[in-house]
C-alpha positions as CSV (number, residue, x, y, z in Angstrom):
1,M,8.7,-0.9,7.6
2,T,11.5,1.6,7.0
3,M,12.7,3.2,3.8
4,G,16.3,1.8,4.4
5,Y,17.7,-0.1,1.5
6,E,20.5,-2.3,2.7
7,N,20.3,-5.5,0.8
8,E,22.7,-5.4,-2.2
9,N,21.2,-8.7,-3.5
10,E,17.7,-7.2,-3.7
11,T,16.6,-4.7,-6.3
12,P,14.5,-1.7,-5.2
13,R,11.5,-3.1,-7.1
14,T,11.9,-6.4,-5.2
15,K,11.9,-4.6,-1.9
16,I,8.9,-2.5,-2.9
17,L,6.8,-5.5,-4.1
18,T,7.8,-7.5,-1.0
19,D,6.7,-4.5,1.2
20,I,3.4,-4.3,-0.7
21,N,2.8,-8.0,-0.2
22,K,3.5,-7.7,3.5
23,E,1.1,-4.7,3.7
24,C,-1.6,-6.6,1.9
25,E,-1.3,-9.5,4.4
26,R,-1.4,-7.0,7.3
27,Q,-4.5,-5.3,5.9
28,N,-6.2,-8.7,5.3
29,I,-5.7,-9.5,9.0
30,K,-6.7,-6.1,10.2
31,H,-9.6,-5.7,7.8
32,P,-10.8,-9.2,6.7
33,N,-14.3,-8.1,5.6
34,E,-14.8,-7.4,2.0
35,L,-15.7,-3.8,1.2
36,N,-17.7,-2.8,-1.8
37,L,-15.6,-1.4,-4.7
38,Q,-16.8,2.2,-4.0
39,M,-15.5,2.0,-0.4
40,R,-12.2,0.4,-1.6
41,F,-11.8,3.4,-3.9
42,I,-12.5,5.9,-1.1
43,T,-9.8,4.1,1.0
44,I,-7.3,4.4,-1.9
45,M,-8.0,8.2,-2.1
46,E,-7.6,8.6,1.6
47,E,-4.3,6.8,1.5
48,A,-3.2,8.9,-1.5
49,G,-4.1,12.0,0.6
50,E,-1.7,10.7,3.3
51,V,1.0,10.5,0.7
52,A,0.4,14.2,-0.2
53,E,0.6,15.1,3.5
54,A,3.9,13.3,4.0
55,L,5.3,15.0,0.9
56,Q,4.3,18.4,2.3
57,E,6.1,17.5,5.5
58,N,9.1,16.3,3.4
59,D,9.1,13.1,5.5
60,M,10.4,10.5,3.0
61,D,10.0,7.6,5.4
62,S,6.3,8.4,5.7
63,V,6.0,9.0,1.9
64,Y,7.4,5.5,1.3
65,R,5.1,3.9,4.0
66,E,2.0,5.7,2.7
67,L,2.9,4.7,-1.0
68,I,3.1,1.1,0.1
69,E,-0.2,1.3,2.0
70,T,-1.8,2.9,-1.1
71,A,-0.4,0.3,-3.4
72,A,-1.6,-2.5,-1.1
73,C,-5.1,-1.0,-1.2
74,C,-5.0,-0.9,-5.0
75,V,-3.9,-4.6,-5.1
76,R,-6.7,-5.6,-2.8
77,M,-9.3,-3.8,-4.9
78,A,-7.8,-5.3,-8.1
79,E,-8.1,-8.8,-6.5
80,Q,-11.7,-8.1,-5.7
81,V,-12.4,-7.0,-9.2
82,L,-10.8,-10.1,-10.7
83,L,-12.8,-12.4,-8.3
84,Q,-16.1,-10.7,-9.3
85,E,-15.6,-11.4,-13.0
């Protein structure tokens, strides 16, 4: 996943949401076991910390990648919350 944005037929939001969906699928394959909600939240905070590190390094490719990973963690947690209701 790179930050490049070349597709003039695709809006930035479409690319972002597509990248989040791809990351959710990757995470589901890599970590198929369901975590409890507290562990999901800890994972989100860890990913957010990685965004902060990338920002400090002024590495925008890494910032984008870490934001996508954080968002995917949030989506997976939200899915779990909905399924528990």
